[in-house]
PDB file of N, CA, C and O in Angstrom, chain B, residues numbered from 101:
ATOM      1  N   MET B 101     -10.588  48.342 -94.168  1.00  0.00           N
ATOM      2  CA  MET B 101      -9.286  48.108 -93.565  1.00  0.00           C
ATOM      3  C   MET B 101      -8.379  49.319 -93.726  1.00  0.00           C
ATOM      4  O   MET B 101      -7.569  49.628 -92.852  1.00  0.00           O
ATOM      5  N   GLY B 102      -8.528  50.003 -94.865  1.00  0.00           N
ATOM      6  CA  GLY B 102      -7.698  51.170 -95.112  1.00  0.00           C
ATOM      7  C   GLY B 102      -7.995  52.307 -94.150  1.00  0.00           C
ATOM      8  O   GLY B 102      -7.096  53.061 -93.776  1.00  0.00           O
ATOM      9  N   ARG B 103      -9.267  52.433 -93.745  1.00  0.00           N
ATOM     10  CA  ARG B 103      -9.622  53.501 -92.796  1.00  0.00           C
ATOM     11  C   ARG B 103      -8.965  53.284 -91.442  1.00  0.00           C
ATOM     12  O   ARG B 103      -8.494  54.231 -90.812  1.00  0.00           O
ATOM     13  N   ILE B 104      -8.938  52.037 -91.000  1.00  0.00           N
ATOM     14  CA  ILE B 104      -8.340  51.732 -89.684  1.00  0.00           C
ATOM     15  C   ILE B 104      -6.857  52.077 -89.699  1.00  0.00           C
ATOM     16  O   ILE B 104      -6.346  52.682 -88.756  1.00  0.00           O
ATOM     17  N   ILE B 105      -6.175  51.697 -90.757  1.00  0.00           N
ATOM     18  CA  ILE B 105      -4.734  51.992 -90.860  1.00  0.00           C
ATOM     19  C   ILE B 105      -4.506  53.498 -90.919  1.00  0.00           C
ATOM     20  O   ILE B 105      -3.560  54.008 -90.319  1.00  0.00           O
ATOM     21  N   LYS B 106      -5.373  54.211 -91.641  1.00  0.00           N
ATOM     22  CA  LYS B 106      -5.240  55.667 -91.737  1.00  0.00           C
ATOM     23  C   LYS B 106      -5.430  56.319 -90.376  1.00  0.00           C
ATOM     24  O   LYS B 106      -4.653  57.197 -90.002  1.00  0.00           O
ATOM     25  N   TRP B 107      -6.455  55.904 -89.623  1.00  0.00           N
ATOM     26  CA  TRP B 107      -6.696  56.480 -88.303  1.00  0.00           C
ATOM     27  C   TRP B 107      -5.593  56.117 -87.313  1.00  0.00           C
ATOM     28  O   TRP B 107      -5.218  56.937 -86.476  1.00  0.00           O
ATOM     29  N   LEU B 108      -5.072  54.897 -87.402  1.00  0.00           N
ATOM     30  CA  LEU B 108      -3.959  54.512 -86.533  1.00  0.00           C
ATOM     31  C   LEU B 108      -2.711  55.345 -86.844  1.00  0.00           C
ATOM     32  O   LEU B 108      -1.993  55.754 -85.932  1.00  0.00           O
ATOM     33  N   PHE B 109      -2.459  55.591 -88.111  1.00  0.00           N
ATOM     34  CA  PHE B 109      -1.317  56.409 -88.494  1.00  0.00           C
ATOM     35  C   PHE B 109      -1.470  57.831 -87.963  1.00  0.00           C
ATOM     36  O   PHE B 109      -0.518  58.405 -87.435  1.00  0.00           O
ATOM     37  N   ILE B 110      -2.666  58.396 -88.104  1.00  0.00           N
ATOM     38  CA  ILE B 110      -2.921  59.755 -87.596  1.00  0.00           C
ATOM     39  C   ILE B 110      -2.763  59.787 -86.076  1.00  0.00           C
ATOM     40  O   ILE B 110      -2.192  60.732 -85.531  1.00  0.00           O
ATOM     41  N   LEU B 111      -3.262  58.772 -85.398  1.00  0.00           N
ATOM     42  CA  LEU B 111      -3.150  58.709 -83.939  1.00  0.00           C
ATOM     43  C   LEU B 111      -1.692  58.602 -83.506  1.00  0.00           C
ATOM     44  O   LEU B 111      -1.285  59.249 -82.540  1.00  0.00           O
ATOM     45  N   ILE B 112      -0.910  57.801 -84.201  1.00  0.00           N
ATOM     46  CA  ILE B 112       0.511  57.656 -83.863  1.00  0.00           C
ATOM     47  C   ILE B 112       1.257  58.965 -84.085  1.00  0.00           C
ATOM     48  O   ILE B 112       2.114  59.332 -83.281  1.00  0.00           O
ATOM     49  N   VAL B 113       0.943  59.669 -85.158  1.00  0.00           N
ATOM     50  CA  VAL B 113       1.591  60.957 -85.419  1.00  0.00           C
ATOM     51  C   VAL B 113       1.218  61.963 -84.340  1.00  0.00           C
ATOM     52  O   VAL B 113       2.083  62.694 -83.857  1.00  0.00           O
ATOM     53  N   LEU B 114      -0.047  62.013 -83.955  1.00  0.00           N
ATOM     54  CA  LEU B 114      -0.463  62.949 -82.903  1.00  0.00           C
ATOM     55  C   LEU B 114       0.192  62.613 -81.564  1.00  0.00           C
ATOM     56  O   LEU B 114       0.622  63.511 -80.839  1.00  0.00           O
ATOM     57  N   LEU B 115       0.266  61.342 -81.242  1.00  0.00           N
ATOM     58  CA  LEU B 115       0.929  60.949 -79.993  1.00  0.00           C
ATOM     59  C   LEU B 115       2.412  61.299 -80.018  1.00  0.00           C
ATOM     60  O   LEU B 115       2.969  61.709 -78.999  1.00  0.00           O
ATOM     61  N   ALA B 116       3.050  61.141 -81.165  1.00  0.00           N
ATOM     62  CA  ALA B 116       4.462  61.507 -81.284  1.00  0.00           C
ATOM     63  C   ALA B 116       4.641  63.012 -81.080  1.00  0.00           C
ATOM     64  O   ALA B 116       5.602  63.444 -80.443  1.00  0.00           O
ATOM     65  N   LEU B 117       3.713  63.813 -81.622  1.00  0.00           N
ATOM     66  CA  LEU B 117       3.788  65.263 -81.424  1.00  0.00           C
ATOM     67  C   LEU B 117       3.577  65.640 -79.964  1.00  0.00           C
ATOM     68  O   LEU B 117       4.226  66.555 -79.456  1.00  0.00           O
ATOM     69  N   VAL B 118       2.679  64.943 -79.294  1.00  0.00           N
ATOM     70  CA  VAL B 118       2.451  65.217 -77.868  1.00  0.00           C
ATOM     71  C   VAL B 118       3.694  64.885 -77.052  1.00  0.00           C
ATOM     72  O   VAL B 118       4.084  65.657 -76.176  1.00  0.00           O
ATOM     73  N   VAL B 119       4.312  63.756 -77.330  1.00  0.00           N
ATOM     74  CA  VAL B 119       5.530  63.375 -76.602  1.00  0.00           C
ATOM     75  C   VAL B 119       6.654  64.358 -76.891  1.00  0.00           C
ATOM     76  O   VAL B 119       7.398  64.734 -75.985  1.00  0.00           O
ATOM     77  N   LEU B 120       6.780  64.772 -78.131  1.00  0.00           N
ATOM     78  CA  LEU B 120       7.812  65.750 -78.488  1.00  0.00           C
ATOM     79  C   LEU B 120       7.560  67.080 -77.785  1.00  0.00           C
ATOM     80  O   LEU B 120       8.496  67.689 -77.266  1.00  0.00           O
ATOM     81  N   GLY B 121       6.319  67.535 -77.762  1.00  0.00           N
ATOM     82  CA  GLY B 121       5.992  68.783 -77.075  1.00  0.00           C
ATOM     83  C   GLY B 121       6.259  68.702 -75.588  1.00  0.00           C
ATOM     84  O   GLY B 121       6.756  69.657 -74.991  1.00  0.00           O
ATOM     85  N   TYR B 122       5.933  67.567 -74.980  1.00  0.00           N
ATOM     86  CA  TYR B 122       6.196  67.402 -73.554  1.00  0.00           C
ATOM     87  C   TYR B 122       7.696  67.398 -73.274  1.00  0.00           C
ATOM     88  O   TYR B 122       8.151  67.961 -72.279  1.00  0.00           O
ATOM     89  N   ALA B 123       8.457  66.761 -74.156  1.00  0.00           N
ATOM     90  CA  ALA B 123       9.902  66.696 -73.960  1.00  0.00           C
ATOM     91  C   ALA B 123      10.542  68.081 -74.087  1.00  0.00           C
ATOM     92  O   ALA B 123      11.500  68.388 -73.378  1.00  0.00           O
ATOM     93  N   LEU B 124      10.018  68.913 -74.984  1.00  0.00           N
ATOM     94  CA  LEU B 124      10.616  70.226 -75.203  1.00  0.00           C
ATOM     95  C   LEU B 124      10.128  71.277 -74.216  1.00  0.00           C
ATOM     96  O   LEU B 124      10.921  72.088 -73.736  1.00  0.00           O
ATOM     97  N   PHE B 125       8.838  71.274 -73.910  1.00  0.00           N
ATOM     98  CA  PHE B 125       8.252  72.361 -73.126  1.00  0.00           C
ATOM     99  C   PHE B 125       7.748  71.936 -71.760  1.00  0.00           C
ATOM    100  O   PHE B 125       7.325  72.792 -70.982  1.00  0.00           O
ATOM    101  N   GLY B 126       7.773  70.675 -71.439  1.00  0.00           N
ATOM    102  CA  GLY B 126       7.176  70.196 -70.196  1.00  0.00           C
ATOM    103  C   GLY B 126       8.155  70.100 -69.059  1.00  0.00           C
ATOM    104  O   GLY B 126       8.423  69.009 -68.555  1.00  0.00           O
ATOM    105  N   ASP B 127       8.692  71.222 -68.650  1.00  0.00           N
ATOM    106  CA  ASP B 127       9.634  71.224 -67.528  1.00  0.00           C
ATOM    107  C   ASP B 127       8.839  71.397 -66.239  1.00  0.00           C
ATOM    108  O   ASP B 127       8.651  72.515 -65.759  1.00  0.00           O
ATOM    109  N   PHE B 128       8.379  70.291 -65.691  1.00  0.00           N
ATOM    110  CA  PHE B 128       7.560  70.336 -64.481  1.00  0.00           C
ATOM    111  C   PHE B 128       8.341  69.875 -63.262  1.00  0.00           C
ATOM    112  O   PHE B 128       7.783  69.251 -62.359  1.00  0.00           O
ATOM    113  N   SER B 129       9.639  70.184 -63.238  1.00  0.00           N
ATOM    114  CA  SER B 129      10.447  69.764 -62.104  1.00  0.00           C
ATOM    115  C   SER B 129      10.147  70.643 -60.894  1.00  0.00           C
ATOM    116  O   SER B 129       9.839  71.827 -61.027  1.00  0.00           O
ATOM    117  N   ALA B 130      10.243  70.048 -59.735  1.00  0.00           N
ATOM    118  CA  ALA B 130       9.978  70.775 -58.499  1.00  0.00           C
ATOM    119  C   ALA B 130      11.132  71.734 -58.216  1.00  0.00           C
ATOM    120  O   ALA B 130      12.291  71.399 -58.462  1.00  0.00           O
ATOM    121  N   PRO B 131      10.823  72.915 -57.706  1.00  0.00           N
ATOM    122  CA  PRO B 131      11.901  73.852 -57.365  1.00  0.00           C
ATOM    123  C   PRO B 131      12.721  73.322 -56.194  1.00  0.00           C
ATOM    124  O   PRO B 131      12.173  72.831 -55.207  1.00  0.00           O
ATOM    125  N   GLY B 132      14.018  73.428 -56.318  1.00  0.00           N
ATOM    126  CA  GLY B 132      14.886  72.927 -55.259  1.00  0.00           C
ATOM    127  C   GLY B 132      15.096  73.969 -54.172  1.00  0.00           C
ATOM    128  O   GLY B 132      15.132  75.171 -54.434  1.00  0.00           O
ATOM    129  N   GLU B 133      15.232  73.483 -52.961  1.00  0.00           N
ATOM    130  CA  GLU B 133      15.542  74.391 -51.854  1.00  0.00           C
ATOM    131  C   GLU B 133      16.451  73.662 -50.880  1.00  0.00           C
ATOM    132  O   GLU B 133      16.315  72.459 -50.656  1.00  0.00           O
ATOM    133  N   ASP B 134      17.381  74.415 -50.307  1.00  0.00           N
ATOM    134  CA  ASP B 134      18.319  73.831 -49.360  1.00  0.00           C
ATOM    135  C   ASP B 134      17.674  73.746 -47.983  1.00  0.00           C
ATOM    136  O   ASP B 134      17.030  74.687 -47.521  1.00  0.00           O
ATOM    137  N   VAL B 135      17.861  72.603 -47.342  1.00  0.00           N
ATOM    138  CA  VAL B 135      17.331  72.399 -45.997  1.00  0.00           C
ATOM    139  C   VAL B 135      18.512  72.110 -45.084  1.00  0.00           C
ATOM    140  O   VAL B 135      19.271  71.168 -45.315  1.00  0.00           O
ATOM    141  N   THR B 136      18.663  72.922 -44.049  1.00  0.00           N
ATOM    142  CA  THR B 136      19.734  72.695 -43.081  1.00  0.00           C
ATOM    143  C   THR B 136      19.120  72.432 -41.716  1.00  0.00           C
ATOM    144  O   THR B 136      18.175  73.101 -41.297  1.00  0.00           O
ATOM    145  N   LYS B 137      19.674  71.451 -41.041  1.00  0.00           N
ATOM    146  CA  LYS B 137      19.187  71.100 -39.701  1.00  0.00           C
ATOM    147  C   LYS B 137      20.408  70.820 -38.837  1.00  0.00           C
ATOM    148  O   LYS B 137      21.255  70.003 -39.198  1.00  0.00           O
ATOM    149  N   PRO B 138      20.500  71.491 -37.707  1.00  0.00           N
ATOM    150  CA  PRO B 138      21.653  71.253 -36.838  1.00  0.00           C
ATOM    151  C   PRO B 138      21.603  69.851 -36.234  1.00  0.00           C
ATOM    152  O   PRO B 138      20.540  69.338 -35.884  1.00  0.00           O
ATOM    153  N   VAL B 139      22.796  69.247 -36.124  1.00  0.00           N
ATOM    154  CA  VAL B 139      22.895  67.897 -35.581  1.00  0.00           C
ATOM    155  C   VAL B 139      23.785  67.968 -34.351  1.00  0.00           C
ATOM    156  O   VAL B 139      24.898  68.490 -34.407  1.00  0.00           O
ATOM    157  N   VAL B 140      23.289  67.439 -33.241  1.00  0.00           N
ATOM    158  CA  VAL B 140      24.069  67.378 -31.999  1.00  0.00           C
ATOM    159  C   VAL B 140      24.591  65.965 -31.850  1.00  0.00           C
ATOM    160  O   VAL B 140      23.816  65.011 -31.777  1.00  0.00           O
ATOM    161  N   ILE B 141      25.920  65.829 -31.804  1.00  0.00           N
ATOM    162  CA  ILE B 141      26.535  64.517 -31.666  1.00  0.00           C
ATOM    163  C   ILE B 141      26.980  64.358 -30.220  1.00  0.00           C
ATOM    164  O   ILE B 141      27.765  65.158 -29.711  1.00  0.00           O
ATOM    165  N   ASP B 142      26.481  63.339 -29.576  1.00  0.00           N
ATOM    166  CA  ASP B 142      26.818  63.054 -28.182  1.00  0.00           C
ATOM    167  C   ASP B 142      27.981  62.062 -28.165  1.00  0.00           C
ATOM    168  O   ASP B 142      27.794  60.870 -28.409  1.00  0.00           O
ATOM    169  N   VAL B 143      29.200  62.575 -27.871  1.00  0.00           N
ATOM    170  CA  VAL B 143      30.382  61.726 -27.876  1.00  0.00           C
ATOM    171  C   VAL B 143      30.837  61.544 -26.444  1.00  0.00           C
ATOM    172  O   VAL B 143      31.619  62.338 -25.921  1.00  0.00           O
ATOM    173  N   ASP B 144      30.348  60.508 -25.825  1.00  0.00           N
ATOM    174  CA  ASP B 144      30.755  60.204 -24.438  1.00  0.00           C
ATOM    175  C   ASP B 144      31.305  58.819 -24.336  1.00  0.00           C
ATOM    176  O   ASP B 144      31.696  58.389 -23.251  1.00  0.00           O
TER     177      ASP B 144
END
């Protein structure tokens, strides 16, 4: 039983480190670009 708890603790610590690393270094946002399109308004 002690081995299972030890491995679960190690797994939780590793997952916490992965989440922390992703939060700090994982800036995978898409580059923004402006899109302009002319609009013709028909006012009759």
